N, CA, C and O of each residue as an XYZ file, in Angstrom:
576
protein
N     -14.550    -61.622     44.895
C     -14.595    -60.281     45.662
C     -15.233    -59.589     46.107
O     -16.192    -59.193     45.445
N     -15.060    -59.179     47.225
C     -16.635    -57.941     47.683
C     -15.524    -57.127     47.420
O     -14.308    -57.287     47.527
N     -16.643    -55.723     46.850
C     -16.580    -54.225     47.420
C     -16.685    -53.839     48.330
O     -17.714    -53.936     48.997
N     -15.171    -52.996     48.841
C     -15.177    -52.433     49.974
C     -16.649    -51.469     50.436
O     -17.285    -50.983     49.501
N     -16.989    -51.299     51.418
C     -17.976    -50.787     51.372
C     -17.725    -49.232     51.562
O     -16.658    -48.840     52.035
N     -18.574    -48.490     51.242
C     -18.530    -46.713     51.322
C     -19.321    -46.658     52.279
O     -20.341    -47.297     52.535
N     -18.640    -45.624     52.943
C     -18.513    -44.449     54.096
C     -19.809    -43.451     53.844
O     -19.569    -42.386     53.276
N     -21.235    -43.754     54.256
C     -22.267    -42.692     54.239
C     -21.906    -41.563     54.068
O     -22.493    -40.851     53.253
N     -20.827    -41.102     54.807
C     -20.141    -39.281     55.041
C     -19.305    -38.956     54.254
O     -18.906    -37.791     54.240
N     -18.822    -39.894     53.394
C     -18.297    -39.440     52.269
C     -19.060    -39.101     50.729
O     -18.730    -38.405     49.769
N     -20.203    -39.940     51.023
C     -20.749    -40.121     49.419
C     -21.837    -38.694     49.999
O     -22.118    -37.978     49.038
N     -22.346    -38.283     51.096
C     -23.375    -37.260     51.041
C     -22.926    -36.196     50.613
O     -21.738    -36.035     50.892
N     -23.553    -35.119     49.848
C     -23.135    -33.974     49.181
C     -23.018    -32.911     50.319
O     -24.042    -32.846     50.999
N     -22.258    -32.267     50.599
C     -22.102    -30.825     51.468
C     -22.306    -29.536     51.076
O     -21.474    -29.022     50.328
N     -23.102    -29.017     51.381
C     -23.434    -27.099     50.909
C     -21.979    -26.420     51.376
O     -21.509    -26.373     52.513
N     -21.494    -25.976     50.287
C     -20.167    -25.332     50.795
C     -20.417    -23.785     49.753
O     -20.654    -23.789     48.545
N     -20.261    -22.406     50.760
C     -20.734    -21.650     50.439
C     -19.177    -20.803     50.418
O     -18.355    -20.732     51.331
N     -19.140    -20.442     49.580
C     -17.360    -19.119     49.239
C     -17.884    -18.008     48.698
O     -17.150    -17.319     47.990
N     -19.258    -17.612     48.923
C     -19.539    -16.259     48.494
C     -18.994    -15.130     49.523
O     -18.879    -13.962     49.154
N     -18.773    -15.413     50.410
C     -17.332    -14.542     51.761
C     -16.230    -15.196     51.144
O     -15.316    -14.455     51.505
N     -15.648    -16.178     50.385
C     -14.159    -16.164     50.125
C     -13.444    -14.840     49.423
O     -13.970    -14.555     48.347
N     -12.395    -14.014     49.804
C     -12.274    -12.960     48.604
C     -10.760    -13.658     48.589
O     -10.067    -13.976     49.555
N     -10.456    -13.803     47.014
C      -9.067    -14.129     46.752
C      -7.840    -12.554     46.482
O      -8.067    -11.569     45.781
N      -6.907    -12.775     47.112
C      -6.223    -12.021     46.802
C      -5.546    -11.839     46.036
O      -4.979    -12.869     45.671
N      -5.119    -10.544     45.280
C      -3.912    -10.414     43.825
C      -2.753    -11.208     44.303
O      -2.572    -11.488     45.488
N      -2.174    -11.468     43.573
C      -0.910    -12.326     43.458
C       0.328    -10.828     42.637
O       0.298    -10.686     41.415
N       1.054    -10.115     43.311
C       1.861     -9.101     42.816
C       2.752     -9.865     41.690
O       3.355     -9.293     40.782
N       2.724    -11.095     41.892
C       4.120    -11.695     41.125
C       3.081    -12.033     39.475
O       3.663    -12.584     38.540
N       2.174    -11.789     39.390
C       1.296    -12.398     38.251
C       1.009    -11.118     37.612
O       0.497    -11.200     36.495
N       1.251     -9.832     38.130
C       0.954     -8.581     37.655
C       2.297     -8.147     36.954
O       2.576     -7.652     35.862
N       3.066     -8.588     38.162
C       5.196     -8.058     37.296
C       4.741     -9.083     36.224
O       4.507     -8.679     35.085
N       4.636    -10.106     36.474
C       5.216    -10.994     35.148
C       4.342    -10.813     34.168
O       4.985    -11.194     33.190
N       3.082    -10.414     33.705
C       2.108     -9.302     33.044
C       2.505     -8.705     32.217
O       2.284     -8.884     31.019
N       3.323     -7.688     32.829
C       4.102     -6.781     32.487
C       5.217     -6.920     31.939
O       5.371     -6.525     30.784
N       6.266     -7.524     32.658
C       7.214     -8.166     31.955
C       7.354     -8.893     30.447
O       8.057     -8.726     29.450
N       6.300     -9.777     30.852
C       6.009    -10.223     29.174
C       5.180     -9.270     28.009
O       4.912     -9.703     26.888
N       4.913     -8.239     28.364
C       4.043     -7.283     27.540
C       5.422     -5.996     27.110
O       5.523     -5.188     26.187
N       6.387     -6.363     28.396
C       7.410     -5.319     27.772
C       8.365     -6.718     26.601
O       8.326     -6.334     25.432
N       8.702     -7.343     26.668
C       9.033     -8.416     26.052
C       9.063     -8.438     24.665
O       9.834     -8.252     23.723
N       7.633     -8.813     24.978
C       6.592     -8.684     23.682
C       6.857     -7.186     22.890
O       7.200     -7.259     21.710
N       6.716     -5.906     23.474
C       6.685     -4.961     22.513
C       8.182     -4.326     22.150
O       8.447     -3.338     21.466
N       8.926     -5.103     22.741
C      10.436     -4.656     22.337
C      11.270     -5.623     21.471
O      12.203     -5.269     20.750
N      10.665     -7.335     21.683
C      10.428     -7.421     20.063
C       9.646     -7.124     18.694
O      10.238     -7.078     17.616
N       8.380     -6.944     18.817
C       7.797     -6.214     17.995
C       8.510     -4.383     17.257
O       8.674     -3.940     16.120
N       8.614     -4.133     17.902
C       9.749     -2.799     17.962
C      10.923     -3.226     16.876
O      10.996     -2.826     15.714
N      11.603     -3.916     17.383
C      12.610     -4.493     16.493
C      12.820     -4.731     15.305
O      13.668     -4.320     14.513
N      11.680     -5.683     15.198
C      10.938     -6.269     14.118
C      10.459     -4.998     13.298
O      10.821     -5.047     12.122
N       9.710     -3.841     13.655
C       9.495     -2.875     12.813
C      10.483     -2.208     12.191
O      10.539     -2.111     10.965
N      11.361     -1.686     13.021
C      12.922     -1.009     12.801
C      13.771     -2.146     11.826
O      14.604     -1.655     11.065
N      13.622     -3.456     11.812
C      14.462     -4.409     10.806
C      13.682     -4.099      9.791
O      14.314     -3.827      8.770
N      12.058     -4.017      9.669
C      12.133     -4.766      7.997
C      11.528     -2.955      7.728
O      11.373     -2.753      6.523
N      11.269     -1.999      8.399
C      11.096     -0.716      7.796
C      11.941     -0.051      6.698
O      11.344      0.501      5.773
N      13.443     -0.061      6.731
C      14.071      0.385      5.956
C      13.966     -0.753      4.644
O      14.064     -0.224      3.536
N      13.771     -2.309      4.656
C      13.583     -2.665      3.862
C      12.436     -2.593      2.852
O      12.418     -2.970      1.680
N      11.514     -2.034      3.569
C      10.196     -1.842      2.733
C      10.043     -0.614      1.875
O       9.129     -0.507      1.058
N      11.132      0.486      2.117
C      11.064      1.781      2.336
C      12.030      1.951      0.692
O      12.009      2.776     -0.222
N      13.008      0.363      1.042
C      13.936      0.349     -0.441
C      13.337     -0.184     -1.113
O      13.093      0.483     -2.119
N      12.855     -1.271     -1.107
C      11.751     -2.147     -2.045
C      10.550     -0.438     -2.896
O      10.232     -0.462     -4.085
N      10.283      0.335     -2.286
C       8.646      0.682     -2.842
C       9.581      2.061     -3.344
O       9.083      2.657     -4.299
N      10.870      2.627     -2.806
C      11.419      2.985     -4.202
C      12.370      2.759     -5.167
O      12.619      3.541     -6.085
N      12.992      1.526     -4.941
C      13.261      0.358     -6.222
C      11.859      0.550     -7.073
O      11.930      1.408     -7.953
N      11.017      0.096     -6.979
C      10.135      0.240     -7.852
C       9.329      1.396     -8.092
O       8.242      1.347     -8.667
N       9.727      2.171     -7.763
C       9.417      3.936     -8.115
C      10.911      4.122     -8.981
O      10.926      5.076     -9.759
N      11.518      3.712     -8.941
C      12.421      4.395     -9.691
C      12.164      3.503    -11.196
O      12.108      4.003    -12.319
N      12.013      1.863    -10.794
C      11.904      1.472    -12.607
C      10.671      1.573    -13.129
O      10.357      0.857    -14.080
N       9.805      2.464    -12.589
C       8.293      2.889    -12.776
C       8.591      3.990    -13.894
O       8.500      4.193    -15.104
N       9.100      4.693    -12.430
C       9.778      5.787    -13.655
C      10.911      5.895    -14.738
O      11.172      6.744    -15.591
N      11.447      4.776    -14.391
C      12.652      4.539    -15.775
C      11.673      4.417    -16.905
O      11.732      5.117    -17.916
N      10.709      3.430    -16.668
C       9.791      3.061    -17.846
C       9.056      4.204    -18.338
O       9.461      4.358    -19.490
N       8.485      4.786    -18.167
C       7.626      6.273    -17.840
C       9.011      7.155    -19.121
O       8.842      7.517    -20.286
N      10.132      7.221    -18.337
C      10.995      7.907    -19.298
C      11.558      7.891    -20.345
O      12.143      8.768    -20.981
N      11.246      6.177    -20.634
C      11.775      5.542    -22.033
C      10.589      5.720    -22.796
O      10.655      5.684    -24.025
N       9.419      5.923    -22.154
C       8.358      5.955    -23.130
C       8.226      7.292    -23.489
O       7.953      7.432    -24.681
N       8.381      8.828    -22.534
C       8.313      9.672    -22.669
C       9.501     10.326    -24.200
O       9.311     11.108    -25.132
N      10.455      9.645    -23.831
C      11.909      9.292    -25.086
C      10.802      9.308    -26.172
O      10.310     10.265    -26.769
N      10.520      7.829    -26.271
C      10.028      7.705    -27.459
C       8.909      8.490    -28.078
O       8.502      8.307    -29.225
N       8.554      9.167    -27.433
C       7.218      9.899    -28.041
C       7.949     11.339    -28.183
O       7.380     12.016    -29.039
N       8.720     11.799    -27.763
C       9.405     12.958    -27.737
C      10.122     12.718    -28.970
O      10.146     13.787    -29.580
N      10.886     11.554    -29.806
C      11.447     11.051    -30.736
C      10.581     11.395    -31.739
O      11.055     12.085    -32.642
N       9.262     11.037    -31.811
C       8.184     11.107    -32.897
C       7.582     11.648    -33.238
O       7.033     11.577    -34.338
N       7.376     12.872    -31.909
C       6.959     13.992    -32.545
C       8.184     15.148    -33.170
O       7.842     15.989    -34.001
N       9.299     15.084    -32.776
C      10.440     15.463    -33.693
C      10.374     15.144    -35.131
O      10.322     15.766    -36.191
N      10.392     14.169    -34.814
C       9.895     13.754    -36.588
C       9.010     13.645    -37.167
O       9.036     12.978    -38.201
N       7.509     14.457    -36.588
C       6.441     14.365    -36.898
C       6.777     16.169    -37.809
O       6.514     16.742    -38.866
N       7.568     16.424    -36.400
C       7.222     18.377    -36.529
C       8.351     18.656    -37.813
O       8.077     19.417    -38.741
N       9.647     17.923    -37.712
C      10.284     17.829    -38.883
C       9.504     17.657    -40.476
O       9.309     18.516    -41.337
N       9.171     16.235    -40.463
C       8.296     16.058    -41.644
C       7.209     17.837    -42.211
O       7.369     18.513    -43.227
N       6.241     18.036    -41.090
C       5.746     18.713    -41.069
C       5.773     20.197    -41.525
O       4.869     20.804    -42.100
N       7.110     20.700    -41.115
C       8.245     22.039    -41.573
C       8.662     21.564    -42.711
O       8.722     22.717    -43.139
N       9.108     20.762    -43.862
C       9.347     20.319    -44.506
C       8.514     21.601    -45.767
O       7.302     21.586    -45.978
N       9.593     22.707    -46.522
C       9.612     23.452    -47.170
C       8.793     22.873    -48.559
O       7.941     23.420    -49.260
N       9.398     21.592    -48.639
C       8.563     21.068    -50.260
C       7.373     20.465    -50.023
O       6.697     20.192    -51.014
N       6.913     20.163    -48.848
C       5.698     19.548    -48.147
C       4.610     21.058    -48.410
O       3.567     21.179    -49.052
N       5.432     22.080    -47.576
C       4.547     23.203    -47.231
C       4.547     23.868    -48.825
O       3.758     24.769    -49.108
N       5.103     23.555    -49.397
C       4.993     24.017    -51.058
C       3.862     23.291    -51.599
O       2.818     23.875    -51.889
N       4.027     22.013    -51.751
C       3.044     21.623    -52.790
C       1.726     21.339    -51.838
O       0.832     20.815    -52.502
N       1.423     21.521    -50.645
C       0.171     22.138    -49.899
C      -0.232     23.298    -50.570
O      -1.357     23.241    -51.068
N       0.803     25.001    -50.801
C       0.216     25.668    -51.219
C      -0.256     25.671    -52.748
O      -1.388     26.106    -52.956
N       0.395     25.289    -53.685
C       0.067     25.065    -55.095
C      -1.167     24.216    -55.203
O      -2.189     24.842    -55.486
N      -1.338     22.323    -54.959
C      -1.907     21.374    -54.417
C      -3.649     21.717    -53.916
O      -4.698     21.272    -54.383
N      -3.412     22.632    -52.849
C      -4.260     22.561    -51.982
C      -5.848     23.587    -51.958
O      -7.075     23.493    -51.980
N      -4.296     24.920    -51.878
C      -4.673     26.388    -52.079
C      -5.004     26.692    -52.956
O      -6.083     27.268    -53.101
N      -4.128     26.397    -53.965
C      -4.310     26.936    -55.518
C      -3.101     28.262    -55.491
O      -3.193     29.138    -56.351
N      -2.430     28.297    -54.862
C      -1.319     29.272    -55.018
C      -0.375     29.120    -55.798
O      -0.035     28.055    -56.315
N       0.074     30.081    -55.928
C       1.244     30.051    -57.676
C       1.985     31.252    -57.122
O       1.768     32.218    -56.390
N       3.070     30.659    -57.909
C       4.750     31.504    -56.972
C       4.359     32.695    -58.065
O       3.629     32.576    -59.049
N       5.104     33.948    -57.571
C       4.678     35.189    -58.442
C       5.662     35.214    -59.463
O       6.787     34.716    -59.501
N       4.890     36.030    -60.454
C       5.844     36.061    -61.448
C       6.809     37.183    -61.457
O       6.448     38.222    -60.904
N       8.288     37.118    -62.142
C       9.420     37.711    -61.824
C       9.487     38.894    -61.405
O      10.141     39.370    -60.477
N       8.461     39.570    -62.456
C       8.617     41.084    -62.610
C       7.967     41.898    -61.128
O       8.012     43.089    -60.819
N       7.367     40.715    -60.398
C       6.350     40.813    -59.034
C       7.488     40.709    -58.183
O       7.427     41.606    -57.342
N       8.519     39.984    -58.040
C       9.586     39.776    -57.165
C      10.074     40.647    -56.455
O      10.639     41.533    -57.096
N      10.088     40.796    -54.967
C      10.839     42.285    -54.956
C      12.159     41.290    -53.128
O      11.623     41.060    -52.044
N      13.031     41.105    -53.281
C      13.728     40.891    -52.060
C      14.045     41.504    -51.183
O      14.307     42.603    -51.669
N      14.239     41.549    -49.964
C      14.110     42.533    -48.813
C      15.369     42.341    -47.614
O      15.368     41.706    -46.559
N      16.518     43.256    -48.330
C      17.369     42.511    -47.119
C      17.187     43.846    -46.226
O      17.041     45.001    -46.626
N      17.239     43.346    -44.873
C      17.678     43.801    -43.837
C      19.259     44.383    -43.034
O      20.031     43.461    -42.774
N      19.503     45.098    -42.842
C      20.975     45.530    -42.613
C      21.040     45.449    -40.852
O      20.478     46.217    -40.071
N      21.770     44.457    -40.574
C      22.149     44.294    -39.220
C      22.398     45.441    -38.788
O      23.093     46.168    -39.497
N      21.863     45.980    -37.393
C      22.433     47.460    -36.672
C      23.275     47.035    -35.508
O      22.781     46.225    -34.723
N      24.061     47.325    -35.374
C      25.307     47.144    -33.787
C      24.241     47.740    -32.952
O      23.491     48.660    -33.277
N      24.272     47.092    -31.833
C      23.740     47.333    -31.021
C      24.159     49.229    -30.329
O      25.192     49.837    -30.610
N      23.039     49.758    -29.445
C      23.678     51.041    -29.255
C      25.036     51.215    -28.395
O      25.311     50.432    -27.486
N      25.757     52.165    -28.708
C      27.143     52.276    -28.348
C      28.030     51.292    -28.679
O      28.993     51.196    -27.918
N      27.963     50.311    -29.869
C      29.421     49.662    -30.337
C      29.967     50.637    -30.778
O      29.654     51.823    -30.674
N      31.305     49.872    -31.590
C      31.522     51.019    -32.157
C      31.934     49.441    -33.332
O      31.877     48.238    -33.076
N      32.439     50.381    -34.955
C      32.614     49.327    -35.723
C      34.228     49.111    -35.663
O      34.865     49.834    -34.898
N      34.836     48.240    -36.364
C      35.670     48.149    -36.043
C      36.883     48.921    -37.199
O      37.946     48.309    -37.303
N      36.757     49.945    -37.858
C      36.670     51.284    -38.791
C      36.968     52.006    -37.395
O      37.943     52.734    -37.581
N      36.587     52.090    -36.256
C      36.462     53.234    -35.210
C      35.496     54.275    -35.520
O      35.271     55.284    -34.852
N      34.927     53.899    -36.657
C      33.380     54.716    -37.144
C      32.175     54.202    -36.204
O      31.903     53.041    -35.898
N      31.526     55.412    -35.831
C      29.995     54.932    -34.725
C      29.202     55.083    -35.936
O      29.413     55.864    -36.864
N      28.192     54.170    -35.798
C      27.503     53.574    -37.034
C      25.841     54.621    -37.014
O      25.283     54.840    -35.939
N      25.444     54.984    -37.935
C      24.437     56.265    -37.772
C      23.295     55.353    -36.979
O      23.104     54.141    -37.073
N      22.611     56.320    -36.180
C      21.338     55.984    -35.838
C      19.848     55.496    -36.588
O      19.007     54.877    -35.936
N      19.681     55.782    -37.735
C      18.886     55.631    -38.376
C      19.383     54.505    -39.723
O      18.948     54.557    -40.873
N      20.229     53.687    -39.277
C      20.258     52.971    -40.632
C      19.248     52.164    -40.781
O      18.958     51.952    -41.959
N      18.507     51.554    -39.866
C      17.794     50.314    -39.981
C      16.984     50.374    -41.117
O      16.366     49.333    -41.336
N      16.798     51.340    -41.944
C      15.215     51.408    -43.132
C      15.951     50.117    -44.371
O      17.150     50.155    -44.649
N      15.054     49.125    -44.947
C      15.478     47.948    -45.760
C      15.273     48.377    -46.918
O      14.249     48.829    -47.430
N      16.524     48.182    -47.406
C      17.287     48.330    -48.521
C      15.969     47.284    -49.833
O      15.572     46.153    -49.550
N      15.660     47.834    -50.803
C      14.747     47.614    -52.087
C      15.782     46.627    -53.090
O      16.963     46.807    -52.792
N      15.638     45.925    -53.876
C      16.184     45.272    -55.049
C      15.108     44.511    -55.896
O      14.273     43.745    -55.416
N      15.259     44.869    -57.406
C      14.097     44.343    -58.113
C      15.443     43.829    -58.816
O      15.383     43.099    -59.805
């Protein structure tokens, strides 16, 4: 079989100048683009409005857990400090340190003075007997 004859006019290259062609902007394509942008923006806004509270709840919950752990640690530190304070304030311990480390000794019985303070009622107070106490009764009493 023989190939069909080719027309020389079809095979010859033609010089086409499209520099003068001006393309019109299709108003539908611009409108479709704005419609697509509006739909995507609405979806993104809806997703953000849905996810934001959930993220806030997670952050607040993690902060609550962290603060709860910190509170437990502080309560434990407070308990230890109270125990340490109580042991340091123990009068027997203070007396031992005074005797052992500082070389202090209890005073002799003849040098011992006990001072008692009389509690004065507030100004204008009346005693149960109905007698108003004297103003200068705050002097300490000595006993040997």
